[in-house]
PyMOL commands that place a pseudoatom at each C-alpha (Angstrom):
pseudoatom trace, name=CA, resn=MET, resi=1, chain=A, elem=C, hetatm=0, pos=[47.702, 1.086, 6.947]
pseudoatom trace, name=CA, resn=ARG, resi=2, chain=A, elem=C, hetatm=0, pos=[46.771, 2.359, 3.468]
pseudoatom trace, name=CA, resn=LYS, resi=3, chain=A, elem=C, hetatm=0, pos=[46.286, -1.212, 2.247]
pseudoatom trace, name=CA, resn=LEU, resi=4, chain=A, elem=C, hetatm=0, pos=[44.005, -1.925, 5.195]
pseudoatom trace, name=CA, resn=PHE, resi=5, chain=A, elem=C, hetatm=0, pos=[41.845, 1.095, 4.410]
pseudoatom trace, name=CA, resn=LEU, resi=6, chain=A, elem=C, hetatm=0, pos=[41.589, -0.052, 0.785]
pseudoatom trace, name=CA, resn=LEU, resi=7, chain=A, elem=C, hetatm=0, pos=[40.555, -3.511, 1.969]
pseudoatom trace, name=CA, resn=LEU, resi=8, chain=A, elem=C, hetatm=0, pos=[37.832, -2.052, 4.187]
pseudoatom trace, name=CA, resn=ALA, resi=9, chain=A, elem=C, hetatm=0, pos=[36.573, 0.104, 1.331]
pseudoatom trace, name=CA, resn=ALA, resi=10, chain=A, elem=C, hetatm=0, pos=[36.340, -2.988, -0.863]
pseudoatom trace, name=CA, resn=LEU, resi=11, chain=A, elem=C, hetatm=0, pos=[34.414, -4.819, 1.846]
pseudoatom trace, name=CA, resn=VAL, resi=12, chain=A, elem=C, hetatm=0, pos=[31.948, -1.965, 2.160]
pseudoatom trace, name=CA, resn=VAL, resi=13, chain=A, elem=C, hetatm=0, pos=[31.328, -2.063, -1.598]
pseudoatom trace, name=CA, resn=ILE, resi=14, chain=A, elem=C, hetatm=0, pos=[30.806, -5.823, -1.462]
pseudoatom trace, name=CA, resn=ALA, resi=15, chain=A, elem=C, hetatm=0, pos=[28.352, -5.365, 1.423]
pseudoatom trace, name=CA, resn=LEU, resi=16, chain=A, elem=C, hetatm=0, pos=[26.106, -3.154, -0.682]
pseudoatom trace, name=CA, resn=PRO, resi=17, chain=A, elem=C, hetatm=0, pos=[23.051, -4.984, -2.074]
pseudoatom trace, name=CA, resn=ALA, resi=18, chain=A, elem=C, hetatm=0, pos=[23.090, -5.963, -5.702]
pseudoatom trace, name=CA, resn=VAL, resi=19, chain=A, elem=C, hetatm=0, pos=[21.076, -3.711, -7.995]
pseudoatom trace, name=CA, resn=ALA, resi=20, chain=A, elem=C, hetatm=0, pos=[17.900, -5.470, -9.099]
pseudoatom trace, name=CA, resn=SER, resi=21, chain=A, elem=C, hetatm=0, pos=[15.010, -4.327, -11.243]
pseudoatom trace, name=CA, resn=ALA, resi=22, chain=A, elem=C, hetatm=0, pos=[11.804, -3.328, -9.496]
pseudoatom trace, name=CA, resn=ASP, resi=23, chain=A, elem=C, hetatm=0, pos=[8.682, -5.479, -9.799]
pseudoatom trace, name=CA, resn=THR, resi=24, chain=A, elem=C, hetatm=0, pos=[5.229, -3.957, -10.344]
pseudoatom trace, name=CA, resn=ILE, resi=25, chain=A, elem=C, hetatm=0, pos=[2.186, -5.997, -9.341]
pseudoatom trace, name=CA, resn=THR, resi=26, chain=A, elem=C, hetatm=0, pos=[-1.308, -4.966, -10.457]
pseudoatom trace, name=CA, resn=PHE, resi=27, chain=A, elem=C, hetatm=0, pos=[-4.697, -6.223, -9.275]
pseudoatom trace, name=CA, resn=GLN, resi=28, chain=A, elem=C, hetatm=0, pos=[-7.836, -5.485, -11.281]
pseudoatom trace, name=CA, resn=ALA, resi=29, chain=A, elem=C, hetatm=0, pos=[-11.046, -5.373, -9.272]
pseudoatom trace, name=CA, resn=PRO, resi=30, chain=A, elem=C, hetatm=0, pos=[-13.765, -7.757, -10.498]
pseudoatom trace, name=CA, resn=ALA, resi=31, chain=A, elem=C, hetatm=0, pos=[-16.373, -6.271, -12.813]
pseudoatom trace, name=CA, resn=THR, resi=32, chain=A, elem=C, hetatm=0, pos=[-19.574, -6.165, -10.730]
pseudoatom trace, name=CA, resn=GLY, resi=33, chain=A, elem=C, hetatm=0, pos=[-21.745, -3.833, -12.834]
pseudoatom trace, name=CA, resn=ALA, resi=34, chain=A, elem=C, hetatm=0, pos=[-20.539, -4.122, -16.402]
pseudoatom trace, name=CA, resn=ASN, resi=35, chain=A, elem=C, hetatm=0, pos=[-21.990, -1.722, -19.003]
pseudoatom trace, name=CA, resn=GLN, resi=36, chain=A, elem=C, hetatm=0, pos=[-24.628, -0.250, -16.715]
pseudoatom trace, name=CA, resn=GLY, resi=37, chain=A, elem=C, hetatm=0, pos=[-25.519, 3.415, -17.172]
pseudoatom trace, name=CA, resn=SER, resi=38, chain=A, elem=C, hetatm=0, pos=[-22.413, 5.282, -18.332]
pseudoatom trace, name=CA, resn=GLY, resi=39, chain=A, elem=C, hetatm=0, pos=[-20.091, 2.567, -17.043]
pseudoatom trace, name=CA, resn=GLY, resi=40, chain=A, elem=C, hetatm=0, pos=[-17.821, 0.365, -19.126]
pseudoatom trace, name=CA, resn=PRO, resi=41, chain=A, elem=C, hetatm=0, pos=[-17.233, -3.404, -19.373]
pseudoatom trace, name=CA, resn=ASN, resi=42, chain=A, elem=C, hetatm=0, pos=[-14.964, -3.449, -16.276]
pseudoatom trace, name=CA, resn=GLN, resi=43, chain=A, elem=C, hetatm=0, pos=[-17.250, -1.352, -14.094]
pseudoatom trace, name=CA, resn=PHE, resi=44, chain=A, elem=C, hetatm=0, pos=[-17.039, -1.857, -10.327]
pseudoatom trace, name=CA, resn=ASN, resi=45, chain=A, elem=C, hetatm=0, pos=[-20.493, -1.104, -8.980]
pseudoatom trace, name=CA, resn=LEU, resi=46, chain=A, elem=C, hetatm=0, pos=[-20.335, 1.966, -6.715]
pseudoatom trace, name=CA, resn=ASP, resi=47, chain=A, elem=C, hetatm=0, pos=[-23.995, 2.343, -5.839]
pseudoatom trace, name=CA, resn=HIS, resi=48, chain=A, elem=C, hetatm=0, pos=[-24.972, 5.119, -3.446]
pseudoatom trace, name=CA, resn=HIS, resi=49, chain=A, elem=C, hetatm=0, pos=[-27.068, 2.718, -1.337]
pseudoatom trace, name=CA, resn=GLU, resi=50, chain=A, elem=C, hetatm=0, pos=[-24.118, 0.430, -0.584]
pseudoatom trace, name=CA, resn=ALA, resi=51, chain=A, elem=C, hetatm=0, pos=[-20.686, 0.315, 1.073]
pseudoatom trace, name=CA, resn=TYR, resi=52, chain=A, elem=C, hetatm=0, pos=[-18.056, -2.088, -0.294]
pseudoatom trace, name=CA, resn=THR, resi=53, chain=A, elem=C, hetatm=0, pos=[-14.925, -4.020, 0.539]
pseudoatom trace, name=CA, resn=TRP, resi=54, chain=A, elem=C, hetatm=0, pos=[-12.475, -5.444, -1.977]
pseudoatom trace, name=CA, resn=ARG, resi=55, chain=A, elem=C, hetatm=0, pos=[-10.085, -7.951, -0.401]
pseudoatom trace, name=CA, resn=ILE, resi=56, chain=A, elem=C, hetatm=0, pos=[-6.787, -8.869, -2.077]
pseudoatom trace, name=CA, resn=ASP, resi=57, chain=A, elem=C, hetatm=0, pos=[-5.128, -12.127, -0.964]
pseudoatom trace, name=CA, resn=GLY, resi=58, chain=A, elem=C, hetatm=0, pos=[-1.940, -14.093, -1.480]
pseudoatom trace, name=CA, resn=VAL, resi=59, chain=A, elem=C, hetatm=0, pos=[0.759, -11.398, -1.445]
pseudoatom trace, name=CA, resn=ASN, resi=60, chain=A, elem=C, hetatm=0, pos=[4.206, -12.472, -0.173]
pseudoatom trace, name=CA, resn=LEU, resi=61, chain=A, elem=C, hetatm=0, pos=[6.594, -9.606, 0.588]
pseudoatom trace, name=CA, resn=SER, resi=62, chain=A, elem=C, hetatm=0, pos=[9.440, -11.772, 1.889]
pseudoatom trace, name=CA, resn=GLY, resi=63, chain=A, elem=C, hetatm=0, pos=[12.721, -10.051, 1.007]
pseudoatom trace, name=CA, resn=LYS, resi=64, chain=A, elem=C, hetatm=0, pos=[10.904, -7.145, -0.665]
pseudoatom trace, name=CA, resn=THR, resi=65, chain=A, elem=C, hetatm=0, pos=[10.089, -3.534, 0.172]
pseudoatom trace, name=CA, resn=ILE, resi=66, chain=A, elem=C, hetatm=0, pos=[7.129, -1.627, -1.274]
pseudoatom trace, name=CA, resn=THR, resi=67, chain=A, elem=C, hetatm=0, pos=[8.436, 1.554, -2.883]
pseudoatom trace, name=CA, resn=SER, resi=68, chain=A, elem=C, hetatm=0, pos=[5.242, 2.982, -4.411]
pseudoatom trace, name=CA, resn=ALA, resi=69, chain=A, elem=C, hetatm=0, pos=[1.534, 2.217, -4.774]
pseudoatom trace, name=CA, resn=THR, resi=70, chain=A, elem=C, hetatm=0, pos=[-1.450, 3.656, -6.627]
pseudoatom trace, name=CA, resn=LEU, resi=71, chain=A, elem=C, hetatm=0, pos=[-5.195, 3.110, -6.738]
pseudoatom trace, name=CA, resn=THR, resi=72, chain=A, elem=C, hetatm=0, pos=[-6.765, 3.982, -10.103]
pseudoatom trace, name=CA, resn=PHE, resi=73, chain=A, elem=C, hetatm=0, pos=[-10.434, 4.586, -10.931]
pseudoatom trace, name=CA, resn=ARG, resi=74, chain=A, elem=C, hetatm=0, pos=[-10.850, 4.573, -14.695]
pseudoatom trace, name=CA, resn=ASN, resi=75, chain=A, elem=C, hetatm=0, pos=[-13.308, 6.984, -16.316]
pseudoatom trace, name=CA, resn=ILE, resi=76, chain=A, elem=C, hetatm=0, pos=[-15.180, 7.648, -13.069]
pseudoatom trace, name=CA, resn=SER, resi=77, chain=A, elem=C, hetatm=0, pos=[-18.084, 10.117, -12.958]
pseudoatom trace, name=CA, resn=ASN, resi=78, chain=A, elem=C, hetatm=0, pos=[-21.080, 10.971, -10.778]
pseudoatom trace, name=CA, resn=TRP, resi=79, chain=A, elem=C, hetatm=0, pos=[-24.442, 9.908, -12.138]
pseudoatom trace, name=CA, resn=ASP, resi=80, chain=A, elem=C, hetatm=0, pos=[-25.979, 13.379, -11.605]
pseudoatom trace, name=CA, resn=THR, resi=81, chain=A, elem=C, hetatm=0, pos=[-25.036, 16.883, -10.450]
pseudoatom trace, name=CA, resn=ASN, resi=82, chain=A, elem=C, hetatm=0, pos=[-25.958, 16.438, -6.782]
pseudoatom trace, name=CA, resn=LYS, resi=83, chain=A, elem=C, hetatm=0, pos=[-23.448, 16.787, -3.953]
pseudoatom trace, name=CA, resn=ASN, resi=84, chain=A, elem=C, hetatm=0, pos=[-21.328, 13.622, -3.768]
pseudoatom trace, name=CA, resn=MET, resi=85, chain=A, elem=C, hetatm=0, pos=[-18.310, 12.027, -2.116]
pseudoatom trace, name=CA, resn=LEU, resi=86, chain=A, elem=C, hetatm=0, pos=[-16.386, 8.772, -2.474]
pseudoatom trace, name=CA, resn=PHE, resi=87, chain=A, elem=C, hetatm=0, pos=[-14.630, 7.688, 0.740]
pseudoatom trace, name=CA, resn=ILE, resi=88, chain=A, elem=C, hetatm=0, pos=[-11.637, 5.362, 0.360]
pseudoatom trace, name=CA, resn=HIS, resi=89, chain=A, elem=C, hetatm=0, pos=[-9.944, 3.381, 3.141]
pseudoatom trace, name=CA, resn=LEU, resi=90, chain=A, elem=C, hetatm=0, pos=[-7.132, 0.839, 3.359]
pseudoatom trace, name=CA, resn=LEU, resi=91, chain=A, elem=C, hetatm=0, pos=[-7.998, -2.074, 5.663]
pseudoatom trace, name=CA, resn=ASP, resi=92, chain=A, elem=C, hetatm=0, pos=[-5.845, -4.780, 7.201]
pseudoatom trace, name=CA, resn=THR, resi=93, chain=A, elem=C, hetatm=0, pos=[-8.370, -7.322, 5.923]
pseudoatom trace, name=CA, resn=ALA, resi=94, chain=A, elem=C, hetatm=0, pos=[-12.093, -7.891, 5.346]
pseudoatom trace, name=CA, resn=ARG, resi=95, chain=A, elem=C, hetatm=0, pos=[-14.421, -10.644, 6.505]
pseudoatom trace, name=CA, resn=ARG, resi=96, chain=A, elem=C, hetatm=0, pos=[-14.805, -12.238, 3.076]
pseudoatom trace, name=CA, resn=ALA, resi=97, chain=A, elem=C, hetatm=0, pos=[-12.600, -12.563, 0.008]
pseudoatom trace, name=CA, resn=GLY, resi=98, chain=A, elem=C, hetatm=0, pos=[-13.251, -10.649, -3.186]
pseudoatom trace, name=CA, resn=VAL, resi=99, chain=A, elem=C, hetatm=0, pos=[-15.922, -7.948, -3.359]
pseudoatom trace, name=CA, resn=ASN, resi=100, chain=A, elem=C, hetatm=0, pos=[-18.701, -7.665, -0.781]
pseudoatom trace, name=CA, resn=SER, resi=101, chain=A, elem=C, hetatm=0, pos=[-21.168, -4.963, 0.185]
pseudoatom trace, name=CA, resn=PHE, resi=102, chain=A, elem=C, hetatm=0, pos=[-24.019, -4.057, 2.501]
pseudoatom trace, name=CA, resn=GLN, resi=103, chain=A, elem=C, hetatm=0, pos=[-26.922, -1.632, 2.130]
pseudoatom trace, name=CA, resn=ASP, resi=104, chain=A, elem=C, hetatm=0, pos=[-26.267, 1.558, 4.088]
pseudoatom trace, name=CA, resn=ALA, resi=105, chain=A, elem=C, hetatm=0, pos=[-29.146, 3.730, 2.794]
pseudoatom trace, name=CA, resn=PRO, resi=106, chain=A, elem=C, hetatm=0, pos=[-32.852, 3.089, 2.133]
pseudoatom trace, name=CA, resn=ALA, resi=107, chain=A, elem=C, hetatm=0, pos=[-33.493, 1.862, -1.403]
pseudoatom trace, name=CA, resn=THR, resi=108, chain=A, elem=C, hetatm=0, pos=[-36.168, 4.533, -1.848]
pseudoatom trace, name=CA, resn=GLN, resi=109, chain=A, elem=C, hetatm=0, pos=[-33.727, 7.364, -1.083]
pseudoatom trace, name=CA, resn=VAL, resi=110, chain=A, elem=C, hetatm=0, pos=[-32.850, 8.854, -4.474]
pseudoatom trace, name=CA, resn=PRO, resi=111, chain=A, elem=C, hetatm=0, pos=[-30.661, 10.798, -4.532]
pseudoatom trace, name=CA, resn=VAL, resi=112, chain=A, elem=C, hetatm=0, pos=[-28.868, 9.791, -1.332]
pseudoatom trace, name=CA, resn=ILE, resi=113, chain=A, elem=C, hetatm=0, pos=[-28.669, 12.937, 0.782]
pseudoatom trace, name=CA, resn=ASP, resi=114, chain=A, elem=C, hetatm=0, pos=[-26.899, 11.339, 3.748]
pseudoatom trace, name=CA, resn=ILE, resi=115, chain=A, elem=C, hetatm=0, pos=[-23.174, 11.684, 3.023]
pseudoatom trace, name=CA, resn=ASN, resi=116, chain=A, elem=C, hetatm=0, pos=[-21.376, 9.738, 5.738]
pseudoatom trace, name=CA, resn=ASP, resi=117, chain=A, elem=C, hetatm=0, pos=[-18.336, 7.480, 5.764]
pseudoatom trace, name=CA, resn=ASP, resi=118, chain=A, elem=C, hetatm=0, pos=[-19.233, 3.902, 6.774]
pseudoatom trace, name=CA, resn=PHE, resi=119, chain=A, elem=C, hetatm=0, pos=[-15.542, 3.153, 7.360]
pseudoatom trace, name=CA, resn=ALA, resi=120, chain=A, elem=C, hetatm=0, pos=[-15.059, 5.853, 9.997]
pseudoatom trace, name=CA, resn=GLY, resi=121, chain=A, elem=C, hetatm=0, pos=[-16.051, 6.447, 13.623]
pseudoatom trace, name=CA, resn=THR, resi=122, chain=A, elem=C, hetatm=0, pos=[-18.995, 4.631, 15.148]
pseudoatom trace, name=CA, resn=ARG, resi=123, chain=A, elem=C, hetatm=0, pos=[-20.237, 3.608, 11.701]
pseudoatom trace, name=CA, resn=TYR, resi=124, chain=A, elem=C, hetatm=0, pos=[-17.042, 1.598, 11.239]
pseudoatom trace, name=CA, resn=LEU, resi=125, chain=A, elem=C, hetatm=0, pos=[-17.624, -0.163, 14.556]
pseudoatom trace, name=CA, resn=ASN, resi=126, chain=A, elem=C, hetatm=0, pos=[-20.981, -1.367, 13.216]
pseudoatom trace, name=CA, resn=ASN, resi=127, chain=A, elem=C, hetatm=0, pos=[-19.771, -2.166, 9.691]
pseudoatom trace, name=CA, resn=PRO, resi=128, chain=A, elem=C, hetatm=0, pos=[-20.662, -5.829, 8.943]
pseudoatom trace, name=CA, resn=LEU, resi=129, chain=A, elem=C, hetatm=0, pos=[-17.939, -6.152, 6.289]
pseudoatom trace, name=CA, resn=VAL, resi=130, chain=A, elem=C, hetatm=0, pos=[-15.071, -6.062, 8.807]
pseudoatom trace, name=CA, resn=ALA, resi=131, chain=A, elem=C, hetatm=0, pos=[-14.357, -7.779, 12.111]
pseudoatom trace, name=CA, resn=PRO, resi=132, chain=A, elem=C, hetatm=0, pos=[-13.998, -5.663, 15.265]
pseudoatom trace, name=CA, resn=GLY, resi=133, chain=A, elem=C, hetatm=0, pos=[-10.469, -4.339, 15.714]
pseudoatom trace, name=CA, resn=THR, resi=134, chain=A, elem=C, hetatm=0, pos=[-9.524, -4.573, 12.026]
pseudoatom trace, name=CA, resn=GLY, resi=135, chain=A, elem=C, hetatm=0, pos=[-6.759, -2.119, 11.108]
pseudoatom trace, name=CA, resn=ASN, resi=136, chain=A, elem=C, hetatm=0, pos=[-8.130, 0.864, 9.217]
pseudoatom trace, name=CA, resn=THR, resi=137, chain=A, elem=C, hetatm=0, pos=[-6.261, 3.696, 7.470]
pseudoatom trace, name=CA, resn=PHE, resi=138, chain=A, elem=C, hetatm=0, pos=[-8.088, 6.544, 5.746]
pseudoatom trace, name=CA, resn=LEU, resi=139, chain=A, elem=C, hetatm=0, pos=[-6.614, 7.160, 2.295]
pseudoatom trace, name=CA, resn=THR, resi=140, chain=A, elem=C, hetatm=0, pos=[-8.662, 9.931, 0.709]
pseudoatom trace, name=CA, resn=GLN, resi=141, chain=A, elem=C, hetatm=0, pos=[-12.085, 11.235, -0.248]
pseudoatom trace, name=CA, resn=GLN, resi=142, chain=A, elem=C, hetatm=0, pos=[-13.033, 12.687, -3.604]
pseudoatom trace, name=CA, resn=SER, resi=143, chain=A, elem=C, hetatm=0, pos=[-16.058, 14.133, -5.359]
pseudoatom trace, name=CA, resn=PHE, resi=144, chain=A, elem=C, hetatm=0, pos=[-16.686, 13.890, -9.105]
pseudoatom trace, name=CA, resn=THR, resi=145, chain=A, elem=C, hetatm=0, pos=[-18.620, 15.658, -11.836]
pseudoatom trace, name=CA, resn=THR, resi=146, chain=A, elem=C, hetatm=0, pos=[-20.785, 14.049, -14.503]
pseudoatom trace, name=CA, resn=THR, resi=147, chain=A, elem=C, hetatm=0, pos=[-17.802, 14.114, -16.869]
pseudoatom trace, name=CA, resn=GLY, resi=148, chain=A, elem=C, hetatm=0, pos=[-15.767, 10.911, -16.702]
pseudoatom trace, name=CA, resn=ARG, resi=149, chain=A, elem=C, hetatm=0, pos=[-12.050, 11.089, -15.884]
pseudoatom trace, name=CA, resn=ASP, resi=150, chain=A, elem=C, hetatm=0, pos=[-9.295, 8.837, -14.590]
pseudoatom trace, name=CA, resn=PHE, resi=151, chain=A, elem=C, hetatm=0, pos=[-8.619, 9.382, -10.898]
pseudoatom trace, name=CA, resn=VAL, resi=152, chain=A, elem=C, hetatm=0, pos=[-5.261, 8.082, -9.635]
pseudoatom trace, name=CA, resn=TYR, resi=153, chain=A, elem=C, hetatm=0, pos=[-4.511, 8.134, -5.935]
pseudoatom trace, name=CA, resn=THR, resi=154, chain=A, elem=C, hetatm=0, pos=[-0.825, 7.808, -4.965]
pseudoatom trace, name=CA, resn=PHE, resi=155, chain=A, elem=C, hetatm=0, pos=[0.027, 6.451, -1.522]
pseudoatom trace, name=CA, resn=THR, resi=156, chain=A, elem=C, hetatm=0, pos=[2.070, 8.664, 0.799]
pseudoatom trace, name=CA, resn=ALA, resi=157, chain=A, elem=C, hetatm=0, pos=[5.294, 7.414, 2.410]
pseudoatom trace, name=CA, resn=ASP, resi=158, chain=A, elem=C, hetatm=0, pos=[3.483, 6.769, 5.704]
pseudoatom trace, name=CA, resn=GLN, resi=159, chain=A, elem=C, hetatm=0, pos=[0.680, 4.916, 3.924]
pseudoatom trace, name=CA, resn=LEU, resi=160, chain=A, elem=C, hetatm=0, pos=[3.242, 2.701, 2.162]
pseudoatom trace, name=CA, resn=LYS, resi=161, chain=A, elem=C, hetatm=0, pos=[4.553, 1.641, 5.581]
pseudoatom trace, name=CA, resn=VAL, resi=162, chain=A, elem=C, hetatm=0, pos=[1.020, 0.778, 6.695]
pseudoatom trace, name=CA, resn=LEU, resi=163, chain=A, elem=C, hetatm=0, pos=[0.384, -1.105, 3.448]
pseudoatom trace, name=CA, resn=SER, resi=164, chain=A, elem=C, hetatm=0, pos=[3.498, -3.225, 4.038]
pseudoatom trace, name=CA, resn=ALA, resi=165, chain=A, elem=C, hetatm=0, pos=[2.512, -3.909, 7.645]
pseudoatom trace, name=CA, resn=TYR, resi=166, chain=A, elem=C, hetatm=0, pos=[-0.990, -4.985, 6.609]
pseudoatom trace, name=CA, resn=PHE, resi=167, chain=A, elem=C, hetatm=0, pos=[0.356, -7.345, 3.936]
pseudoatom trace, name=CA, resn=LEU, resi=168, chain=A, elem=C, hetatm=0, pos=[2.851, -8.852, 6.393]
pseudoatom trace, name=CA, resn=ASN, resi=169, chain=A, elem=C, hetatm=0, pos=[-0.033, -9.509, 8.803]
pseudoatom trace, name=CA, resn=GLY, resi=170, chain=A, elem=C, hetatm=0, pos=[-1.549, -12.422, 6.892]
pseudoatom trace, name=CA, resn=GLY, resi=171, chain=A, elem=C, hetatm=0, pos=[-0.651, -11.746, 3.250]
pseudoatom trace, name=CA, resn=ASP, resi=172, chain=A, elem=C, hetatm=0, pos=[-3.797, -9.779, 2.461]
pseudoatom trace, name=CA, resn=ILE, resi=173, chain=A, elem=C, hetatm=0, pos=[-5.283, -6.272, 2.545]
pseudoatom trace, name=CA, resn=ALA, resi=174, chain=A, elem=C, hetatm=0, pos=[-8.657, -4.784, 1.661]
pseudoatom trace, name=CA, resn=PHE, resi=175, chain=A, elem=C, hetatm=0, pos=[-10.059, -1.518, 0.407]
pseudoatom trace, name=CA, resn=GLY, resi=176, chain=A, elem=C, hetatm=0, pos=[-13.173, 0.038, 1.867]
pseudoatom trace, name=CA, resn=PHE, resi=177, chain=A, elem=C, hetatm=0, pos=[-15.278, 2.131, -0.533]
pseudoatom trace, name=CA, resn=ASP, resi=178, chain=A, elem=C, hetatm=0, pos=[-18.296, 4.148, 0.550]
pseudoatom trace, name=CA, resn=PRO, resi=179, chain=A, elem=C, hetatm=0, pos=[-19.865, 5.921, -2.452]
pseudoatom trace, name=CA, resn=ASP, resi=180, chain=A, elem=C, hetatm=0, pos=[-22.280, 8.774, -1.771]
pseudoatom trace, name=CA, resn=CYS, resi=181, chain=A, elem=C, hetatm=0, pos=[-23.710, 9.204, -4.542]
pseudoatom trace, name=CA, resn=HIS, resi=182, chain=A, elem=C, hetatm=0, pos=[-23.636, 6.720, -7.453]
pseudoatom trace, name=CA, resn=PHE, resi=183, chain=A, elem=C, hetatm=0, pos=[-20.429, 6.600, -9.516]
pseudoatom trace, name=CA, resn=TRP, resi=184, chain=A, elem=C, hetatm=0, pos=[-20.078, 5.174, -13.017]
pseudoatom trace, name=CA, resn=ASN, resi=185, chain=A, elem=C, hetatm=0, pos=[-16.612, 3.915, -13.951]
pseudoatom trace, name=CA, resn=ASP, resi=186, chain=A, elem=C, hetatm=0, pos=[-14.663, 1.477, -16.096]
pseudoatom trace, name=CA, resn=GLY, resi=187, chain=A, elem=C, hetatm=0, pos=[-12.924, -0.426, -13.353]
pseudoatom trace, name=CA, resn=ILE, resi=188, chain=A, elem=C, hetatm=0, pos=[-10.593, -0.068, -10.367]
pseudoatom trace, name=CA, resn=ALA, resi=189, chain=A, elem=C, hetatm=0, pos=[-6.951, -1.165, -10.368]
pseudoatom trace, name=CA, resn=PHE, resi=190, chain=A, elem=C, hetatm=0, pos=[-4.453, -1.365, -7.507]
pseudoatom trace, name=CA, resn=SER, resi=191, chain=A, elem=C, hetatm=0, pos=[-0.722, -1.394, -8.328]
pseudoatom trace, name=CA, resn=PHE, resi=192, chain=A, elem=C, hetatm=0, pos=[2.372, -1.454, -6.191]
pseudoatom trace, name=CA, resn=THR, resi=193, chain=A, elem=C, hetatm=0, pos=[6.094, -1.616, -6.926]
pseudoatom trace, name=CA, resn=THR, resi=194, chain=A, elem=C, hetatm=0, pos=[8.634, -3.551, -4.869]
pseudoatom trace, name=CA, resn=ALA, resi=195, chain=A, elem=C, hetatm=0, pos=[12.404, -3.634, -4.651]
pseudoatom trace, name=CA, resn=PRO, resi=196, chain=A, elem=C, hetatm=0, pos=[14.656, -6.184, -2.921]
pseudoatom trace, name=CA, resn=THR, resi=197, chain=A, elem=C, hetatm=0, pos=[15.207, -5.408, 0.741]
pseudoatom trace, name=CA, resn=ALA, resi=198, chain=A, elem=C, hetatm=0, pos=[18.769, -4.164, 1.257]
pseudoatom trace, name=CA, resn=THR, resi=199, chain=A, elem=C, hetatm=0, pos=[20.429, -6.744, 3.530]
pseudoatom trace, name=CA, resn=PRO, resi=200, chain=A, elem=C, hetatm=0, pos=[24.187, -7.554, 3.280]
pseudoatom trace, name=CA, resn=GLU, resi=201, chain=A, elem=C, hetatm=0, pos=[25.231, -11.210, 3.176]
pseudoatom trace, name=CA, resn=PRO, resi=202, chain=A, elem=C, hetatm=0, pos=[26.231, -12.597, 6.623]
pseudoatom trace, name=CA, resn=ALA, resi=203, chain=A, elem=C, hetatm=0, pos=[29.635, -13.702, 5.292]
pseudoatom trace, name=CA, resn=THR, resi=204, chain=A, elem=C, hetatm=0, pos=[30.306, -10.188, 4.047]
pseudoatom trace, name=CA, resn=LEU, resi=205, chain=A, elem=C, hetatm=0, pos=[29.368, -8.726, 7.409]
pseudoatom trace, name=CA, resn=ALA, resi=206, chain=A, elem=C, hetatm=0, pos=[31.796, -11.143, 9.076]
pseudoatom trace, name=CA, resn=LEU, resi=207, chain=A, elem=C, hetatm=0, pos=[34.598, -10.042, 6.743]
pseudoatom trace, name=CA, resn=LEU, resi=208, chain=A, elem=C, hetatm=0, pos=[33.797, -6.412, 7.429]
pseudoatom trace, name=CA, resn=GLY, resi=209, chain=A, elem=C, hetatm=0, pos=[33.899, -7.029, 11.170]
pseudoatom trace, name=CA, resn=THR, resi=210, chain=A, elem=C, hetatm=0, pos=[37.246, -8.814, 10.845]
pseudoatom trace, name=CA, resn=GLY, resi=211, chain=A, elem=C, hetatm=0, pos=[38.684, -5.898, 8.878]
pseudoatom trace, name=CA, resn=LEU, resi=212, chain=A, elem=C, hetatm=0, pos=[37.517, -3.362, 11.451]
pseudoatom trace, name=CA, resn=ALA, resi=213, chain=A, elem=C, hetatm=0, pos=[39.004, -5.438, 14.246]
pseudoatom trace, name=CA, resn=GLY, resi=214, chain=A, elem=C, hetatm=0, pos=[42.316, -5.634, 12.366]
pseudoatom trace, name=CA, resn=LEU, resi=215, chain=A, elem=C, hetatm=0, pos=[42.348, -1.855, 11.935]
pseudoatom trace, name=CA, resn=TYR, resi=216, chain=A, elem=C, hetatm=0, pos=[41.710, -1.348, 15.639]
pseudoatom trace, name=CA, resn=TYR, resi=217, chain=A, elem=C, hetatm=0, pos=[44.515, -3.669, 16.784]
pseudoatom trace, name=CA, resn=SER, resi=218, chain=A, elem=C, hetatm=0, pos=[46.960, -2.276, 14.204]
pseudoatom trace, name=CA, resn=ARG, resi=219, chain=A, elem=C, hetatm=0, pos=[46.439, 1.249, 15.449]
pseudoatom trace, name=CA, resn=LYS, resi=220, chain=A, elem=C, hetatm=0, pos=[46.652, 0.094, 19.078]
pseudoatom trace, name=CA, resn=ARG, resi=221, chain=A, elem=C, hetatm=0, pos=[49.966, -1.706, 18.417]
pseudoatom trace, name=CA, resn=LYS, resi=222, chain=A, elem=C, hetatm=0, pos=[51.511, 1.336, 16.744]
pseudoatom trace, name=CA, resn=LYS, resi=223, chain=A, elem=C, hetatm=0, pos=[50.425, 3.526, 19.630]
pseudoatom trace, name=CA, resn=GLN, resi=224, chain=A, elem=C, hetatm=0, pos=[52.013, 1.145, 22.145]
pseudoatom trace, name=CA, resn=GLN, resi=225, chain=A, elem=C, hetatm=0, pos=[55.280, 1.093, 20.139]
pseudoatom trace, name=CA, resn=ALA, resi=226, chain=A, elem=C, hetatm=0, pos=[55.375, 4.871, 20.080]
pseudoatom trace, name=CA, resn=GLN, resi=227, chain=A, elem=C, hetatm=0, pos=[54.915, 4.996, 23.850]
pseudoatom trace, name=CA, resn=ILE, resi=228, chain=A, elem=C, hetatm=0, pos=[57.837, 2.542, 24.361]
pseudoatom trace, name=CA, resn=ILE, resi=229, chain=A, elem=C, hetatm=0, pos=[60.149, 4.664, 22.136]
pseudoatom trace, name=CA, resn=ASN, resi=230, chain=A, elem=C, hetatm=0, pos=[59.233, 7.804, 24.026]
for i in range(1, 230): cmd.bond("trace and resi %d" % i, "trace and resi %d" % (i + 1))
show_as sticks, trace
zoom trace
């Protein structure tokens, strides 16, 4: 019996997935407003008259699990001291690849006094950057001062599950940005880390099942022998 238990313990160890190093994948948003105002060479234009999508394509998560993800805005600041808010959403996809935008405030409105999220509620239903029914998860909203700083948003555990589901539904995701007011920056980067999905080899599972069956029948046979002696 002791030998059988040792065999089963060995099988369980074998069934554990091999330790593998994590992979980190980073996407840098295209520079759409380089060196304008107080922005740097990688600046992603976040104009207060526009709402934006940034679609990321070609991600294959086969055999992998996302363990962490961050969205980084480098050296971001508001262009003046007025009330402001940057709304950030994770989308299942967007209508067009890369970066796209539409005007959501009159060009003559300076500063923009209408602070509303174009990726929420009825405004989302009328957003021309996404198709009706597109999956939409609110990530965060943040205001900024006129002093530039790096802002790093870290995905929650629930948001990581949504991120994985969106990627598995077509190999792409998108971010929705609605800036109210205008934000200077030196680029946006999205990073996520993956690890191999823990799945035992089928042959190992078969061996484990055989060992468990042997343990069951061994114990049953000893019980039957004891009953005959008694």
